[in-house]
C-alpha positions in Angstrom: 35.1 -37.1 31.8 35.9 -35.0 34.4 35.4 -35.6 38.0 33.0 -32.4 38.2 30.6 -34.0 35.5 30.7 -37.3 37.2 30.4 -35.8 40.5 27.1 -33.7 39.0 25.7 -37.1 37.1 26.2 -38.9 40.0 24.2 -36.8 42.5 21.7 -35.6 39.9 19.9 -39.0 40.6 19.5 -37.9 44.1 18.3 -34.7 43.8 15.4 -34.8 45.2 16.5 -37.4 48.6 18.5 -33.7 48.6 16.0 -31.0 48.4 14.4 -33.4 51.1 17.0 -33.0 53.3 17.4 -29.3 53.0 13.5 -29.3 53.5 14.0 -30.9 56.7 17.1 -29.2 58.0 15.1 -25.5 57.1 11.5 -26.8 59.0 13.7 -27.8 62.1 15.5 -24.9 62.2 12.5 -23.0 60.9 12.0 -21.1 65.0 15.9 -20.0 64.8 15.6 -18.1 61.5 14.0 -14.5 61.9 10.5 -14.2 62.2 9.4 -13.8 58.5 10.5 -17.0 57.1 7.1 -18.6 56.2 6.4 -21.9 56.2 5.1 -22.4 53.3 8.6 -20.6 51.5 10.7 -23.8 52.9 10.0 -26.4 50.2 10.5 -23.7 47.9 13.9 -22.3 49.3 15.2 -26.0 49.6 14.7 -26.5 46.0 16.0 -23.6 44.8 19.0 -24.4 47.4 19.5 -27.7 46.0 19.4 -26.3 42.0 21.9 -23.1 43.6 24.6 -26.4 44.2 24.0 -28.0 41.0 24.5 -25.2 39.1 27.9 -24.5 41.0 28.9 -28.6 40.2 28.6 -27.3 36.5 29.6 -23.6 36.9 31.7 -23.0 39.9 31.8 -19.3 39.9 30.4 -16.5 42.2 26.7 -17.7 42.6 27.0 -19.3 45.8 28.1 -15.9 47.2 24.8 -14.3 46.4 23.0 -17.2 47.0 24.3 -16.5 51.0 23.2 -13.1 50.5 19.5 -14.2 48.8 19.4 -16.8 52.3 19.9 -13.8 54.2 17.4 -11.4 53.0 15.1 -14.3 53.3 15.1 -14.4 57.3 17.2 -17.6 57.5 19.9 -17.9 60.4 23.3 -18.8 61.2 22.6 -22.3 62.5 19.9 -23.2 59.1 23.3 -22.0 56.8 25.8 -24.0 58.6 23.4 -26.8 59.0 22.8 -27.0 55.2 26.6 -27.5 54.8 26.4 -30.4 57.0 23.6 -31.6 54.7 25.6 -31.0 51.7 28.5 -32.6 53.3 26.6 -35.7 53.9 24.3 -36.4 51.0 28.1 -36.2 48.8 29.4 -38.6 51.2 26.2 -40.7 51.0 26.1 -40.7 47.1 29.8 -40.2 45.9 31.5 -42.9 45.1 35.1 -44.0 47.1 37.0 -42.3 44.0 34.7 -39.2 43.6 34.6 -38.7 47.4 37.8 -36.5 47.9 36.8 -33.7 45.0 33.1 -34.0 46.3 34.5 -32.6 49.5 36.3 -30.4 48.0 33.5 -28.7 46.3 31.2 -29.0 48.6 33.1 -27.2 50.7 34.1 -24.0 48.3 30.3 -24.0 47.8 29.3 -23.1 51.2 32.3 -21.6 52.0 30.5 -18.9 49.2 27.5 -19.8 50.4 28.5 -18.6 54.3 30.7 -15.5 52.8 27.9 -14.5 51.1 25.3 -14.7 54.2 28.2 -13.0 56.4 28.6 -10.1 53.8 24.4 -9.4 53.9 23.9 -9.6 57.8 27.0 -7.1 58.1 24.8 -4.7 55.5 21.3 -5.4 57.3 22.7 -4.8 60.8 24.5 -1.3 59.3 21.2 -0.5 57.7 19.2 -1.4 61.8 21.8 0.9 63.3 21.4 3.5 61.1 17.8 3.4 61.7 18.1 3.3 65.4 19.9 6.1 65.4 18.1 8.5 63.1 15.2 7.4 65.4 16.8 8.0 68.7 18.2 11.4 66.7 14.8 12.8 66.4 14.1 11.7 69.6 16.6 12.9 71.5 16.1 16.3 69.0 11.7 16.3 70.1 12.9 16.2 73.6 14.9 19.0 74.0 12.6 20.9 71.8 10.2 20.2 74.6 12.3 20.7 77.4 13.2 24.2 75.9 9.6 24.8 75.3 9.0 24.0 78.9 11.5 26.4 80.3 10.1 29.2 78.4 6.8 28.5 80.4 8.3 28.6 83.6 10.0 31.4 83.0 
């Protein structure tokens, strides 16, 4: 049996513990996340994150990057994402046998690195969109102000 299969089987039995730990981190960091993260969504986010990690154990692919982008869109903050990585490392440290510890940490680092990468890419995209909206609004305000100044100048002539 491959190391990844052994890890998945060993950790899958502790899935509920991972969900509990992720949910705890999400609750603790709720107020440093953006305002539109609802407390009622935290359990669902924790479950989806645990499922994403176990899915990555089964098939390491680009889904972690996509997942990171989704977490950013949901409004989670950077600190939350970093603490989720700590939870994953501690989870593997606690529940993996000694001979699987190093491969487990490599998988966690690969998963979390991809998650962070997706989060950062989406965060950059959101910032650029927001900057464009601000620029556009400022341009409209300047245009209106310029027009008002021209009208005022015409009135005083």
